[in-house]
C-alpha positions in Angstrom: 0.0 0.0 0.0 1.3 3.5 -0.9 1.8 6.2 1.7 -1.0 8.1 0.0 -3.4 5.1 0.5 -2.3 4.7 4.1 -3.0 8.3 4.8 -6.4 8.1 3.2 -7.3 4.9 5.0 -6.4 6.1 8.4 -8.0 9.5 8.1 -11.2 7.9 6.7 -11.3 5.4 9.5 -10.9 7.8 12.4 -12.4 11.1 11.1 -15.1 9.8 8.8 -14.8 12.7 6.4 -17.6 13.8 4.1 -14.9 15.0 1.8 -11.2 14.1 1.6 -8.5 14.8 -0.9 -4.8 14.2 -0.9 -2.1 15.6 -3.1 1.4 14.0 -3.2 3.9 16.8 -3.8 7.0 14.7 -3.0 8.2 15.1 -6.6 8.6 18.9 -6.0 11.1 18.2 -3.3 13.6 16.0 -5.0 16.9 16.3 -3.4 15.4 17.8 -0.2 16.6 16.0 3.0 13.3 14.5 3.8 12.8 13.3 0.2 16.2 11.7 0.1 15.3 9.6 3.2 12.2 8.4 1.3 9.7 10.5 3.2 6.9 12.3 1.3 5.3 15.7 1.2 1.5 15.8 1.2 -1.4 18.1 1.3 -4.6 16.9 2.8 -8.1 18.5 2.8 -10.4 16.9 5.3 -14.0 17.9 5.9 -15.4 16.2 8.9 -18.3 16.7 11.4 -15.8 15.8 14.1 -14.2 19.2 13.6 -17.4 21.0 14.8 -16.6 23.2 17.8 -12.9 22.4 17.5 -10.3 25.2 17.0 -8.2 25.1 13.8 -5.1 24.3 15.9 -6.8 21.3 17.5 -8.2 20.1 14.2 -4.6 20.0 12.9 -3.6 18.2 16.1 -6.3 15.6 15.5 -5.0 14.9 12.0 -1.4 14.7 13.2 -2.5 12.3 16.0 -4.2 10.0 13.4 -1.0 10.0 11.3 1.5 10.0 14.2 3.2 6.7 13.1 3.5 7.9 9.5 4.9 11.3 10.5 7.8 9.4 12.1 8.3 7.0 9.2 6.8 8.0 5.9 5.8 11.7 5.9 8.3 14.5 5.9 5.9 17.4 5.4 2.1 17.6 5.8 -0.1 20.5 4.9 -3.5 20.2 6.5 -6.7 21.9 5.5 -9.3 20.9 8.1 -12.9 22.1 7.8 -16.4 21.5 9.1 -19.1 20.6 6.6 -20.7 24.0 7.1 -17.4 25.8 6.4 -16.8 23.8 3.3 -20.4 24.4 2.0 -20.1 28.1 2.7 -16.8 28.2 0.7 -18.2 26.4 -2.2 -21.2 28.8 -2.5 
């Protein structure tokens, strides 16, 4: 299973997102220290009801907690966009 698939599987299992996307930007960082060690650079967008009433900082912490093991082994950099369904709907309108 690829790192991208692992990330998606873990976030989906724990945060039950109504929307999830992931972009692998590892190729942009060729030669970078983290990339040389085989770790990737990813951007995730997670929309989950579990973020309702949770500060942005704590939403990011929730995602990092889900991916704690991968952050130590497979991920060098992770950009997180964590939204509630109402925030996401408002943005799309």
